[in-house]
N, CA and C of each residue as an Amber inpcrd file, in Angstrom:
protein
   699
 -18.9800000 -22.2240000  -2.7880000 -19.1290000 -22.7160000  -3.8940000
 -18.9790000 -21.4910000  -4.6370000 -18.1610000 -21.8900000  -5.8070000
 -18.3830000 -20.7570000  -6.6510000 -19.4400000 -19.6880000  -7.1640000
 -19.4810000 -18.6070000  -7.0660000 -21.0730000 -18.2930000  -7.2730000
 -21.3930000 -17.9790000  -9.1910000 -22.5250000 -18.3830000  -9.9570000
 -22.8350000 -18.8790000 -10.5010000 -22.3920000 -17.5940000 -11.6280000
 -22.6710000 -16.6500000 -11.3660000 -22.5870000 -15.0480000 -11.8340000
 -21.8260000 -14.2970000 -11.1070000 -20.2980000 -15.0510000 -11.3920000
 -19.2840000 -13.6220000 -10.1830000 -19.3840000 -12.3090000 -11.0340000
 -18.9590000 -11.6530000  -9.3560000 -18.8660000 -10.1850000 -10.2190000
 -17.6370000  -9.7310000 -10.8580000 -18.0330000  -8.8090000 -11.7940000
 -16.9780000  -8.5580000 -12.8710000 -15.6310000  -8.4790000 -11.9190000
 -14.5730000  -8.6000000 -10.9760000 -13.4610000  -7.1720000 -10.0910000
 -12.7170000  -8.8290000  -9.9850000 -11.4170000  -8.2210000  -9.6380000
  -9.8980000  -8.9990000  -9.6760000  -9.8040000  -8.8010000  -7.9450000
  -9.7930000  -9.1460000  -7.2390000  -9.3540000  -8.8770000  -6.0340000
  -7.1610000  -9.6060000  -6.1280000  -7.1670000  -8.6130000  -5.3540000
  -4.7390000  -8.9720000  -5.2430000  -4.8200000  -8.8050000  -3.7200000
  -4.1030000  -9.6750000  -3.4770000  -3.8170000 -10.2770000  -2.3470000
  -2.0390000 -10.2120000  -1.9110000  -1.5710000  -8.9960000  -1.7490000
  -0.2080000  -9.6530000  -1.6810000   0.2060000 -10.4920000  -0.0220000
   1.0070000 -11.4790000  -0.5710000   1.6870000 -12.2810000   1.2440000
   3.3880000 -12.2890000   0.6830000   3.6470000 -13.0940000   1.9560000
   4.8840000 -13.0250000   1.9620000   4.9390000 -14.0440000   3.8690000
   4.5270000 -15.5060000   3.8680000   4.1160000 -16.6030000   4.7480000
   2.8730000 -16.1790000   4.5970000   2.2340000 -16.5210000   4.4730000
   0.5880000 -16.3300000   4.7500000  -0.3070000 -17.3010000   4.9020000
   0.9250000 -18.5810000   4.9990000  -0.1220000 -19.4230000   5.2370000
  -1.2200000 -20.3670000   6.3360000  -0.8170000 -20.0300000   6.9790000
  -1.9910000 -19.9900000   7.9580000  -3.4770000 -19.4110000   7.9630000
  -3.8940000 -18.5930000   6.5750000  -5.1720000 -17.6160000   7.2130000
  -5.2380000 -18.0250000   5.1060000  -4.0440000 -17.3370000   4.0330000
  -4.5860000 -17.4100000   2.8050000  -5.9840000 -18.5250000   1.7380000
  -5.7650000 -19.2960000   2.5040000  -6.9740000 -20.1370000   1.5770000
  -8.0860000 -19.5810000   2.0280000  -8.5180000 -19.6940000   3.8610000
  -9.6140000 -18.9360000   4.2410000  -9.5400000 -18.1260000   3.3610000
  -8.9500000 -16.6300000   3.4940000  -9.4360000 -15.5180000   3.0010000
  -9.3440000 -15.4890000   0.9420000  -9.0040000 -16.6050000   0.5430000
  -9.3340000 -17.0160000  -0.7710000 -11.1750000 -17.6880000  -1.0450000
 -10.7360000 -18.6920000   0.1020000 -12.2040000 -19.0220000  -0.1430000
 -13.3060000 -18.7950000   0.0100000 -12.7470000 -17.0240000   0.1840000
 -14.1860000 -16.7880000   1.3000000 -14.2400000 -15.7240000  -0.3980000
 -13.6320000 -15.4980000  -1.4010000 -13.5240000 -14.7690000  -2.4040000
 -14.3580000 -15.4460000  -3.9200000 -14.8560000 -16.2730000  -3.1920000
 -16.0050000 -16.7580000  -4.0430000 -16.5850000 -17.0270000  -5.4220000
 -17.6270000 -15.5230000  -4.9070000 -18.2040000 -14.9100000  -5.5380000
 -17.3320000 -13.5790000  -6.9200000 -16.2500000 -13.5090000  -7.1750000
 -15.5850000 -12.8380000  -7.5460000 -15.1410000 -13.2150000  -8.8650000
 -14.6680000 -12.3070000 -10.3300000 -14.0970000 -13.2150000 -11.3330000
 -12.9320000 -14.2440000 -11.0280000 -11.6350000 -13.2480000 -10.2830000
 -10.2130000 -13.8230000 -10.4200000  -9.3150000 -12.8620000  -9.0450000
  -8.9850000 -13.9960000  -8.4310000  -8.1720000 -13.7210000  -7.5250000
  -7.0090000 -14.2050000  -7.5820000  -6.5180000 -12.4900000  -7.3460000
  -4.4600000 -13.1130000  -7.6460000  -3.6130000 -12.9050000  -6.5400000
  -2.9950000 -13.8470000  -6.1070000  -1.9340000 -13.5050000  -5.0440000
  -0.4660000 -13.5610000  -5.5040000  -0.1090000 -12.0810000  -5.0020000
   1.2480000 -12.0440000  -5.4990000   2.3130000 -12.2390000  -4.0880000
   3.0850000 -13.3890000  -4.3960000   3.8740000 -13.9650000  -3.1170000
   5.5370000 -13.5510000  -3.5720000   5.9490000 -13.0560000  -2.4860000
   7.1880000 -12.3320000  -2.7910000   8.4050000 -13.3990000  -1.8230000
   7.8600000 -14.5680000  -2.0800000   9.3140000 -15.7870000  -1.9520000
   8.5460000 -16.6440000  -0.3290000   7.5340000 -16.5370000  -0.4360000
   7.2040000 -17.1990000   1.0830000   8.0060000 -18.6650000   1.0220000
   8.3060000 -18.5370000   2.0440000   8.7590000 -20.6950000   2.7070000
   7.8860000 -21.2240000   2.9780000   6.9510000 -20.7990000   3.6520000
   5.7910000 -21.9000000   4.4000000   4.7120000 -22.5900000   3.9660000
   5.0510000 -22.5110000   2.2290000   3.9000000 -22.9160000   1.1910000
   2.5950000 -21.8570000   0.8700000   2.8060000 -20.6810000   1.1710000
   1.4570000 -19.9610000   0.7400000   0.5360000 -20.7050000  -0.7150000
   2.0700000 -19.9610000  -1.1330000   1.8210000 -20.0010000  -2.6230000
   1.2600000 -20.8000000  -2.8740000   1.6600000 -22.3500000  -2.4540000
   0.4570000 -23.8360000  -3.1160000  -0.6200000 -23.6630000  -1.8580000
  -0.8900000 -23.3110000  -1.1550000  -1.9800000 -23.2300000  -0.7360000
  -2.9810000 -22.0120000  -1.2310000  -2.6060000 -21.2560000  -1.6530000
  -3.2260000 -19.6800000  -2.2330000  -3.5380000 -20.5490000  -3.6080000
  -2.8450000 -21.4790000  -4.3670000  -3.6940000 -22.5690000  -5.4250000
  -3.9860000 -23.1340000  -5.3910000  -4.2690000 -24.0790000  -4.1360000
  -5.6810000 -25.0330000  -3.9460000  -6.9840000 -24.6850000  -3.8510000
  -6.5180000 -22.9390000  -3.1880000  -7.9890000 -22.5070000  -2.8050000
  -8.1830000 -21.8900000  -3.7200000  -7.7930000 -22.1550000  -5.0510000
  -8.1670000 -21.3520000  -6.6240000  -8.0800000 -20.1500000  -6.9550000
  -7.2080000 -18.9450000  -6.4650000  -5.9990000 -18.5020000  -6.4980000
  -4.9810000 -19.0650000  -7.3910000  -5.2020000 -17.6600000  -9.1050000
  -4.1200000 -17.5170000  -9.4270000  -2.7830000 -17.1450000  -8.4330000
  -1.9910000 -17.2630000  -8.5570000  -0.4090000 -16.9800000  -7.5610000
   0.7610000 -16.6340000  -8.6160000   1.0090000 -15.4580000  -8.6810000
   2.1660000 -14.6760000  -9.0400000   3.3410000 -14.9470000  -8.4750000
   5.1080000 -15.5070000  -8.7190000   5.8350000 -15.4700000  -7.4850000
   6.6620000 -15.0770000  -8.2260000   7.8300000 -14.5290000  -7.1200000
   8.9900000 -13.5680000  -7.7000000   8.7500000 -12.1740000  -7.8050000
   8.1510000 -11.8110000  -6.5750000   7.8410000 -10.5750000  -7.1620000
   8.4870000  -9.6590000  -5.9900000   9.3520000  -9.0860000  -5.9810000
  10.2220000  -8.2600000  -4.2210000   9.4220000  -8.0310000  -3.2890000
   9.5000000  -7.9330000  -1.9190000   8.7160000  -7.8790000  -0.6670000
   8.5880000  -6.1560000  -0.8480000   7.4120000  -6.2750000  -1.1850000
   7.0210000  -4.6570000  -0.6510000   5.1490000  -4.6310000  -0.8260000
   4.8570000  -3.5300000  -0.3950000   2.9660000  -3.8840000  -0.1660000
   3.0610000  -3.4190000  -2.0920000   3.6130000  -1.9980000  -1.8220000
   2.5520000  -1.3970000  -2.7800000   3.2210000  -2.1750000  -4.6200000
   4.6390000  -2.2230000  -4.1850000   5.2560000  -3.1400000  -5.1910000
   4.3700000  -4.7210000  -5.7950000   3.8920000  -5.1090000  -4.4830000
   3.0240000  -6.4260000  -5.2460000   2.2150000  -6.5900000  -5.6100000
   1.0570000  -5.3540000  -5.4670000   0.0610000  -4.5610000  -5.2990000
  -0.2050000  -4.1050000  -6.5320000   1.1530000  -3.4650000  -6.9400000
   1.0580000  -3.3460000  -8.3710000   1.0930000  -4.2980000  -9.4140000
   1.6620000  -5.6260000  -9.2670000   1.9770000  -6.3690000 -10.5110000
   0.8700000  -7.1830000 -10.2630000   0.2050000  -7.3720000  -9.3720000
  -1.2110000  -8.2080000  -8.8880000  -2.2000000  -7.1790000 -10.2800000
  -2.1820000  -5.6980000  -9.5690000  -3.2430000  -4.5670000 -10.7310000
  -3.1480000  -4.6670000 -12.1300000  -1.4460000  -5.0280000 -12.1650000
  -0.8240000  -5.2260000 -13.9190000  -1.5750000  -5.9140000 -14.5400000
  -1.9270000  -7.2550000 -13.0920000  -2.0610000  -8.6560000 -14.2470000
  -3.4580000  -9.1040000 -14.2030000  -4.2780000  -7.5150000 -13.8400000
  -5.2600000  -7.6910000 -13.4140000  -6.5970000  -7.9220000 -15.1820000
  -7.9220000  -9.2670000 -15.0910000  -8.0370000  -9.1820000 -16.2820000
  -9.5190000  -8.7070000 -16.7800000  -9.8660000  -7.1290000 -15.1050000
 -10.7420000  -7.0610000 -14.9260000 -10.4500000  -5.5880000 -15.1180000
 -11.4650000  -5.2460000 -14.7240000 -11.2400000  -3.1480000 -15.5160000
 -11.0250000  -2.8600000 -13.7850000 -12.2090000  -3.5430000 -12.7370000
 -12.2050000  -3.0140000 -11.6500000 -11.1500000  -4.1520000 -10.4670000
 -10.5370000  -3.4430000  -9.6300000  -9.8960000  -4.6830000  -8.5770000
 -10.1870000  -3.6780000  -7.3190000  -9.4790000  -4.8810000  -6.0120000
  -9.9660000  -4.7170000  -5.5310000  -8.7690000  -5.2650000  -4.1070000
  -8.2190000  -4.2070000  -3.3810000  -7.3090000  -4.7930000  -2.6340000
  -7.1950000  -5.1450000  -1.7800000  -6.7720000  -6.4830000  -1.6810000
  -7.0020000  -6.8520000  -0.1360000  -5.8730000  -7.2200000   0.4420000
  -5.7920000  -7.7840000   2.0940000  -4.4310000  -8.3770000   2.8130000
  -5.1060000  -9.6830000   3.3400000  -4.2500000 -10.5320000   3.5410000
  -4.2840000 -12.0250000   4.0890000  -5.2530000 -11.2910000   4.8510000
  -4.9830000 -10.7170000   6.1370000  -5.4990000 -10.6270000   7.5070000
  -6.9270000  -9.9720000   7.5270000  -7.7890000  -9.5110000   6.3740000
  -8.7170000  -8.4340000   5.9320000  -9.7960000 -10.1590000   4.9660000
 -11.0620000  -9.4210000   5.8810000 -12.1380000 -10.4020000   5.2820000
 -13.4680000  -9.7500000   4.6330000 -14.0050000 -10.4040000   3.3570000
 -15.5520000  -8.8890000   3.4450000 -16.1890000  -9.8800000   3.4070000
 -17.2000000  -9.3790000   4.1190000 -18.7390000 -10.6510000   4.2690000
 -19.6560000 -10.0400000   3.3480000 -20.8320000 -10.9110000   3.4790000
 -21.8080000 -10.7770000   2.7540000 -21.9690000  -9.3400000   1.9030000
 -22.7080000  -8.5030000   2.9000000 -23.2830000  -6.9980000   2.5530000
 -22.2160000  -6.3600000   2.1130000 -20.9200000  -6.1100000   1.9850000
 -19.3710000  -5.5400000   1.4170000 -20.3480000  -6.8010000   0.1080000
 -19.5000000  -7.6200000   0.0000000 -19.7920000  -8.0360000  -1.6920000
 -20.6770000  -7.7970000  -2.0420000 -21.9980000  -8.2460000  -1.1180000
 -23.0300000  -7.2720000  -2.3750000 -22.4610000  -6.0340000  -2.7830000
 -22.2910000  -4.9040000  -2.2320000 -22.1120000  -3.3700000  -2.5920000
 -21.1180000  -3.2950000  -3.4860000 -20.0790000  -4.5910000  -3.3660000
 -19.3040000  -4.0560000  -4.1060000 -19.4830000  -4.7130000  -5.5830000
 -20.0250000  -5.9920000  -5.8810000 -20.7380000  -6.3400000  -7.0240000
 -21.8200000  -5.1790000  -7.9520000 -22.2010000  -4.4110000  -6.7540000
 -23.1400000  -3.1450000  -7.4380000 -22.3650000  -2.1800000  -8.0590000
 -21.7280000  -1.8110000  -7.0200000 -20.7250000  -0.7210000  -7.5530000
 -20.0230000  -0.9870000  -9.0000000 -19.4730000  -1.9420000  -9.2560000
 -18.5080000  -2.1680000  -9.9550000 -19.2620000  -2.7750000 -11.3860000
 -20.7270000  -2.4390000 -11.7230000 -21.6020000  -2.7630000 -12.9010000
 -21.3070000  -1.3660000 -13.4280000 -21.9530000  -0.4880000 -12.0700000
 -22.4070000   0.9380000 -11.8920000 -21.9590000   1.9510000 -11.1550000
 -20.6380000   2.1290000 -11.9980000 -19.3270000   2.5190000 -10.4220000
 -20.2530000   4.6030000 -10.0480000 -19.9720000   5.3810000 -10.1650000
 -20.0410000   7.0620000  -9.9010000 -18.6920000   7.0990000  -9.3090000
 -17.5810000   6.6000000  -9.1780000 -16.3460000   7.1130000  -9.0380000
 -15.2470000   6.4670000  -9.5620000 -14.1030000   7.0510000  -9.6650000
 -13.0320000   6.2310000 -10.0190000 -12.8290000   5.0870000  -8.5200000
 -12.6480000   5.8400000  -8.2840000 -12.0720000   4.7270000  -6.8780000
 -12.8720000   4.7000000  -5.3040000 -13.0010000   3.5430000  -4.5510000
 -13.8680000   4.2050000  -3.0870000 -13.1210000   3.4460000  -2.2090000
 -13.4220000   4.2000000  -0.9720000 -12.5300000   4.3920000   0.4790000
 -13.7410000   3.1270000   1.2500000 -13.1640000   2.2790000   2.2540000
 -13.7870000   1.9520000   2.5610000 -13.2680000   1.5330000   4.2930000
 -14.3330000   1.6490000   5.1740000 -13.3880000   1.5890000   6.7660000
 -13.8070000   0.5280000   7.0190000 -12.2270000   0.0300000   7.9480000
 -12.3560000  -1.2600000   8.0410000 -12.5920000  -1.4760000  10.2870000
 -13.1540000  -3.0160000   9.6850000 -12.9400000  -2.9050000  11.8690000
 -12.2600000  -4.0590000  11.9130000 -11.7610000  -2.9000000  12.7640000
 -10.2570000  -3.3120000  13.6200000 -10.5510000  -4.5720000  14.8800000
 -10.3240000  -5.5570000  14.4950000 -10.3750000  -6.1020000  15.6630000
  -9.1430000  -6.1760000  16.5830000  -8.6780000  -6.5920000  17.4030000
  -7.6430000  -6.7010000  18.5000000  -7.7190000  -7.5590000  19.5430000
  -7.0810000  -9.0610000  18.9120000  -6.9720000 -10.0970000  20.2590000
  -8.9710000 -10.2210000  20.7450000  -8.9840000 -10.5440000  19.7740000
 -10.6240000 -10.5950000  19.9290000 -11.5810000  -9.7410000  20.1490000
 -10.7350000  -9.0630000  20.0360000 -12.0940000  -7.3080000  20.7640000
 -11.7610000  -5.9930000  19.6030000 -13.1510000  -5.4970000  19.4210000
 -13.4030000  -4.6040000  18.3050000 -13.5000000  -3.4150000  18.9290000
 -11.5790000  -2.8980000  18.2800000 -11.7460000  -1.1080000  18.7200000
 -12.4020000  -0.2200000  17.6940000 -13.0770000   0.5210000  18.9870000
 -14.2680000   1.6490000  18.1940000 -13.4470000   2.8980000  18.4200000
 -12.5850000   2.9190000  18.6850000 -11.7620000   4.6650000  19.8900000
 -10.4940000   5.1330000  18.5840000 -10.3350000   5.5590000  18.6120000
  -8.8680000   6.1790000  18.6180000  -8.9160000   5.7480000  16.6100000
  -7.7110000   5.9500000  16.1600000  -7.3380000   5.9260000  14.7860000
  -8.0030000   4.5220000  14.3040000  -7.9170000   3.5090000  15.2610000
  -9.0060000   1.9780000  15.1160000  -9.7560000   1.8570000  15.0220000
 -10.4510000   3.3480000  15.1130000 -12.4510000   3.5370000  15.1140000
 -12.2830000   4.4660000  13.8820000 -11.4240000   4.7880000  13.2000000
 -11.4930000   5.4770000  12.2490000 -10.8430000   5.4930000  11.2470000
 -10.8810000   4.0830000  10.7260000  -9.5590000   3.8300000   9.8250000
 -10.2480000   3.4440000   8.5360000  -9.6980000   4.4660000   7.7840000
 -10.6300000   4.4470000   6.5520000  -9.3610000   3.5250000   5.2650000
  -9.6490000   2.9890000   4.1210000  -8.2490000   3.2490000   3.4210000
  -8.7410000   2.6800000   1.9170000  -8.4790000   3.6140000   0.9930000
  -9.0030000   3.2870000  -0.7160000  -8.1900000   1.9300000  -1.0110000
  -9.5360000   1.3920000  -1.4430000  -9.2620000   0.4220000  -2.1270000
 -10.1910000  -0.7400000  -3.2300000 -10.7430000  -0.3660000  -3.7010000
 -11.5790000  -0.1040000  -4.9880000 -11.4420000   0.6420000  -5.8740000
 -11.1130000   0.9510000  -7.4370000 -10.0050000   1.1370000  -7.5890000
 -10.3390000   0.6040000  -9.9010000 -10.0050000   2.0280000 -10.2540000
 -10.3630000   1.2440000 -11.3760000  -8.7030000   0.6150000 -11.5020000
  -8.6440000  -0.4880000 -12.8810000  -6.6260000  -1.0930000 -12.7130000
  -6.0060000   0.2210000 -13.0320000  -6.5070000   0.7860000 -14.0730000
  -5.2110000   1.9480000 -14.1520000  -4.5510000   2.7010000 -13.0630000
  -4.9110000   2.6980000 -11.8050000  -4.0250000   3.3320000 -11.2400000
  -3.3870000   2.4500000 -10.3520000  -2.8840000   2.8730000  -9.1920000
  -1.0310000   2.2070000  -8.6430000  -1.0870000   3.2780000  -7.9480000
  -0.2780000   2.0800000  -6.2530000   0.2010000   2.0560000  -5.3340000
   1.3720000   2.9760000  -5.2310000   1.5010000   3.6830000  -4.3820000
   2.6700000   4.6550000  -4.1430000   2.8650000   5.1850000  -2.8030000
   3.7920000   5.7010000  -2.2620000   4.1220000   6.9500000  -0.8470000
   4.5060000   5.1240000   0.1090000   4.3980000   5.2810000   1.5940000
   5.2160000   4.6840000   2.6420000   5.3860000   3.2790000   1.8550000
   6.3590000   2.7070000   2.4130000   6.3590000   1.2610000   2.1670000
   6.1040000  -0.0170000   3.1870000   5.1690000   0.6480000   4.1640000
   4.8090000   0.1480000   5.7110000   3.0610000   0.0680000   5.3920000
   2.8310000   1.6720000   4.9870000   1.2230000   1.8850000   4.1910000
   1.4450000   2.1480000   3.1090000   1.3860000   1.6280000   2.1490000
   1.3710000   2.8890000   0.3560000  -0.2300000   3.0590000   0.5950000
  -0.3380000   4.0260000  -0.4400000  -1.7730000   4.8170000  -0.7680000
  -1.9150000   4.6260000  -1.8040000  -3.1060000   4.4520000  -2.0400000
  -3.5260000   4.5670000  -4.2890000  -3.1190000   6.1000000  -4.0740000
  -2.4590000   6.5960000  -4.5190000  -2.7930000   7.4100000  -6.1480000
  -3.3290000   7.8960000  -7.3150000  -4.5680000   8.3950000  -5.8730000
  -5.5620000   9.2340000  -6.4790000  -6.3300000  10.6360000  -6.0960000
  -6.7400000  11.8420000  -6.0210000  -6.5340000  12.6350000  -5.5760000
  -8.7640000  12.1320000  -5.1330000  -8.7660000  12.4550000  -3.5200000
  -9.8400000  12.6470000  -3.3410000 -11.1760000  13.0460000  -3.8690000
 -10.8810000  14.1550000  -4.2640000 -12.2400000  13.9860000  -4.9690000
 -12.1720000  13.5970000  -5.6480000 -12.0170000  12.3230000  -6.2680000
 -12.2830000  11.1320000  -7.2490000 -13.2740000  10.2680000  -6.3550000
 -12.4930000   9.9270000  -5.4360000 -13.3130000   8.6940000  -4.4150000
 -14.7670000   9.1080000  -4.1440000 -15.0960000   7.6480000  -3.7990000
 -16.1050000   7.6450000  -3.0140000 -16.4630000   6.9930000  -1.8250000
 -17.2580000   6.5080000  -0.9840000 -17.3020000   5.5420000  -0.3020000
 -18.2860000   4.5520000   0.0780000 -17.4800000   3.2530000   0.3290000
 -18.7510000   2.5690000   0.7190000 -19.7050000   1.9320000   1.7570000
 -20.6480000   1.7610000   1.3590000 -21.2640000   1.7950000   2.9150000
 -20.9070000   1.1010000   4.1480000 -20.4510000  -0.4710000   3.3350000
 -20.3410000  -1.7400000   4.6570000 -19.1750000  -1.3910000   4.9260000
 -18.5830000  -2.2010000   5.9330000 -17.1460000  -2.5890000   6.6580000
 -16.3890000  -3.3990000   5.9970000 -15.2950000  -3.5610000   6.0800000
 -13.4970000  -4.4030000   6.3390000 -13.6650000  -5.0240000   7.6270000
 -13.3840000  -6.3650000   7.2090000 -13.0860000  -6.8260000   8.6280000
 -12.0860000  -6.6020000   8.5520000 -10.7560000  -6.4630000   9.5110000
  -9.6740000  -6.4770000   9.6670000  -9.2570000  -6.8820000  11.1160000
  -8.2230000  -8.3560000  10.6800000  -7.5480000  -8.6610000  12.0540000
  -6.4000000  -9.4850000  12.0060000  -5.4150000  -7.8990000  12.3640000
  -4.4930000  -7.6090000  11.6090000  -3.2020000  -8.3070000  12.7200000
  -3.2260000  -8.9430000  13.8900000  -2.6100000  -9.6910000  14.6490000
  -3.0990000 -10.6560000  15.0480000  -2.3880000 -11.9290000  14.8680000
  -2.8940000 -13.4560000  15.3600000  -2.8320000 -13.8080000  16.7450000
  -1.6710000 -13.2090000  17.5740000  -1.6270000 -13.2160000  18.9080000
  -0.3780000 -12.0840000  19.2420000   0.2050000 -12.2480000  20.5270000
   1.2130000 -10.9920000  21.2290000   2.5550000 -11.2860000  19.8590000
   2.9130000 -12.9080000  19.7900000   4.3600000 -13.0930000  18.5360000
   3.9720000 -11.9540000  17.5320000   2.5870000 -12.5180000  17.0810000
   3.2210000 -11.3680000  15.9290000   2.4660000 -10.3540000  15.5520000
   1.7830000  -9.6440000  16.9030000   1.9030000  -8.5820000  17.0480000
   3.0470000  -7.4320000  16.6050000   3.7950000  -7.8630000  18.0610000
   4.9100000  -7.8550000  18.0920000   6.6050000  -7.7090000  17.1020000
   6.1090000  -9.0880000  15.9780000   6.5300000  -9.2670000  14.9420000
   6.6040000  -8.2880000  13.9590000   5.0370000  -7.9940000  13.5010000
   4.4450000  -7.0110000  13.2260000   4.7740000  -5.0120000  12.8870000
   5.2290000  -5.1040000  14.2310000   5.4550000  -3.9960000  15.0730000
   6.5630000  -3.8850000  14.7100000   7.6790000  -4.2960000  14.9890000
   9.0330000  -4.0950000  14.0690000   9.4500000  -4.1220000  12.5790000
   8.5250000  -5.1100000  11.9250000   9.0370000  -5.2450000  10.4940000
   8.4170000  -3.7510000  10.1080000   7.5040000  -3.2550000  10.7330000
   6.8850000  -1.9500000   9.8000000   7.4350000  -0.6110000  11.1920000
   7.6270000  -1.1220000  11.8640000   9.1530000   0.2280000  12.1260000
  10.7270000   0.1870000  11.5000000  10.7880000  -0.8150000  10.7250000
  12.0400000  -1.0690000  10.1150000  11.8310000  -0.5470000   8.8860000
  11.0370000  -1.0570000   7.9990000  10.0830000   0.0380000   6.7030000
   9.7580000   1.0950000   6.7690000   9.4270000   1.6030000   8.4480000
   8.8760000   3.7760000   8.4430000  10.6380000   3.7020000   7.9270000
  11.8390000   2.9930000   8.9700000  12.6480000   3.9710000   9.1690000
  13.5640000   4.0890000   8.1420000  13.3800000   3.4350000   7.1380000
  14.2920000   3.0210000   5.4500000  13.0490000   4.0960000   4.9720000
  11.8180000   4.2190000   4.9730000  11.5980000   5.5040000   3.8440000
  11.9940000   7.1520000   5.0760000  12.1090000   7.0670000   6.5400000
  12.7220000   8.2130000   7.1880000  13.9980000   8.1620000   6.5680000
  15.0060000   7.3590000   5.9180000  16.5450000   7.5960000   5.7630000
  16.3120000   7.8590000   4.6060000  15.4400000   7.4840000   3.5140000
  15.8020000   8.0730000   2.2880000  15.0380000   9.1430000   1.9290000
  14.2230000   9.6140000   2.8890000  13.4960000  11.7060000   3.0180000
  14.8100000  12.2530000   3.3020000  15.2580000  11.6430000   4.4710000
  16.4180000  12.7780000   4.7240000  17.3550000  13.0380000   3.9230000
  17.8000000  11.9490000   3.2000000  19.3050000  11.6110000   3.2060000
  19.5830000  13.1010000   1.8400000  18.5260000  13.3410000   0.9390000
  18.4250000  14.7700000   0.1770000  18.4120000  16.0820000   0.8630000
  17.8250000  15.6520000   1.9840000  17.3840000  17.1890000   3.0330000
  19.2210000  17.1560000   3.0980000  19.5400000  16.4130000   4.0570000
  21.1380000  16.4110000   4.1690000  21.9590000  17.1050000   2.9860000
  21.8700000  16.4770000   1.8950000  22.9590000  16.8340000   1.0130000
  22.3170000  17.9710000   1.0650000  21.1650000  18.5180000   1.0130000
  21.0200000  20.1410000   0.6630000  21.9240000  21.0710000   1.4000000
  21.6580000  20.3300000   2.9280000  21.6540000  21.5620000   3.8860000
  23.6020000  21.0750000   4.1720000  24.2140000  20.3670000   3.3350000
  25.6190000  20.6250000   3.6400000  26.1970000  20.9680000   2.2940000
  25.1590000  21.3210000   0.9890000  25.7790000  22.0170000  -0.2180000
  25.4190000  23.1830000   0.0770000  24.6490000  24.3830000   0.8780000
  24.2860000  24.9710000   1.2980000  25.1370000  25.9390000   2.6800000
  25.4630000  24.5980000   3.2460000  27.1080000  25.2350000   3.6450000
  28.0910000  25.7700000   3.2190000  28.3290000  24.5740000   2.2830000
  29.8070000  24.9690000   1.6410000  29.6890000  26.3700000   0.8080000
  28.6750000  26.3170000   0.3370000  28.1300000  27.3910000  -0.7000000
  28.2140000  29.1860000   0.0920000  27.6770000  29.0500000   1.0160000
  28.0060000  29.8020000   2.0270000  29.3980000  29.7730000   2.7120000
  30.0060000  29.5580000   3.2730000  31.5660000  29.4400000   3.0660000
  32.0830000  29.9320000   2.0270000  32.1600000  29.1490000   0.7960000
  32.2510000  29.9350000   0.3280000  32.3520000  31.4240000   0.0710000
  31.1140000  31.6570000  -0.0580000  31.0090000  33.2480000  -0.4550000
  31.6440000  34.2500000   0.8700000  31.6230000  33.4800000   1.8950000
  32.6530000  34.3500000   3.1210000  33.8930000  34.3450000   3.2420000
  34.9780000  33.2120000   2.6280000  35.9240000  33.5620000   1.8490000
  36.1820000  34.3440000   1.3940000  35.3840000  34.5680000  -0.0890000
  35.7420000  35.3630000  -1.3270000  35.6210000  36.5200000  -0.5650000
  34.3030000  36.8700000   0.5400000  34.2970000  38.2600000   1.2470000
  35.8240000  38.5700000   1.9120000  36.1430000  37.7070000   2.7160000
  37.4230000  38.1870000   3.3130000  38.8110000  38.0400000   3.3490000
  38.8250000  37.7300000   1.7880000  39.8360000  37.4300000   0.4890000
  40.2620000  38.3350000   0.1740000  39.1200000  39.0870000  -0.7300000
  38.8190000  39.6690000  -1.6120000  38.4850000  40.9330000  -1.1340000
  38.6040000  42.6600000  -1.2820000  37.5670000  43.4970000  -1.2810000
  37.2060000  44.1570000  -1.9740000  35.7770000  44.9140000  -1.8210000
  34.8410000  44.4810000  -2.5730000  35.2880000  44.9620000  -4.4360000
  36.4780000  46.3110000  -4.2030000  36.3760000  46.7970000  -5.5740000
  36.9660000  45.1920000  -6.5870000  37.8700000  44.3580000  -5.2940000
  38.4600000  43.1320000  -6.0840000  37.9370000  41.9740000  -7.0740000
  36.7250000  41.7540000  -5.7480000  36.1790000  41.4250000  -6.2360000
  34.8430000  41.1900000  -7.3720000  34.4820000  42.8320000  -7.3820000
  34.2570000  42.9260000  -9.3360000  34.5540000  42.4960000  -9.8880000
  35.4160000  42.5610000 -10.0730000  36.8880000  42.9110000 -11.0490000
  36.7530000  41.4510000 -10.8480000  37.2880000  41.2370000 -10.3480000
  37.1140000  39.5990000 -10.7610000  36.1100000  37.6750000 -11.3570000
  34.9150000  38.6700000 -10.7340000  33.3650000  37.8780000 -10.5810000
  33.0260000  38.9370000 -12.2520000  33.3780000  39.9250000 -12.7490000
  32.9710000  40.2200000 -14.0940000  33.3960000  39.6910000 -15.1760000
  33.9280000  38.6430000 -15.2460000  34.4980000  37.9480000 -16.5750000
  33.0680000  36.9260000 -16.7630000  32.7630000  36.5690000 -15.3080000
  31.6460000  35.3470000 -15.1320000  30.2840000  35.1960000 -15.4750000
  30.1160000  36.6280000 -15.6470000  28.6860000  37.2600000 -14.6890000
  28.0520000  37.8260000 -17.2250000
């Protein structure tokens, strides 16, 4: 049942074929004023399920976590936004903490530690055991960076930390696990290619310039080079 006094907070959820879990995710957010699901062309009924659960759905956004989140942030009606994924859940303690913070914030954004569950087991060690993400922020902020794991564009000095944790169950089963690993690997490969292309072009330009200098040195004695270059200096 919706809260009689919902928190002045917008929760933004990017989706692509999340029909199996989006309704549960949205229903658990009845304590906030607004839930926006940004769907990137799902063909499994995700948008309909989200609407039925009480979310506002934005359709037609190109796939991409950062782009989808940013579209939802742009559409938010509240000053404060929480970026949530369909496989994450905000428990009662974290919900109460968020409701208090958005009324009297001390920072421009807040990071939260995720409790990651892997096939029913809580992961306490390694990267999964120290998984902090910036998810609560003012709506003027935007996401950018890596395609698979974009980050909020805000300096660390402007961030606070939430006390309670965000529950995260990234994989439904082994098949889903493998599918996500492949999908994220492809995203990372695209990012790497986009970053490496300008570097390769720069190296080619550098080699070309160096080659030109060597040709000039070999073909023209020093005096001739000086006379030839004087009109261009």
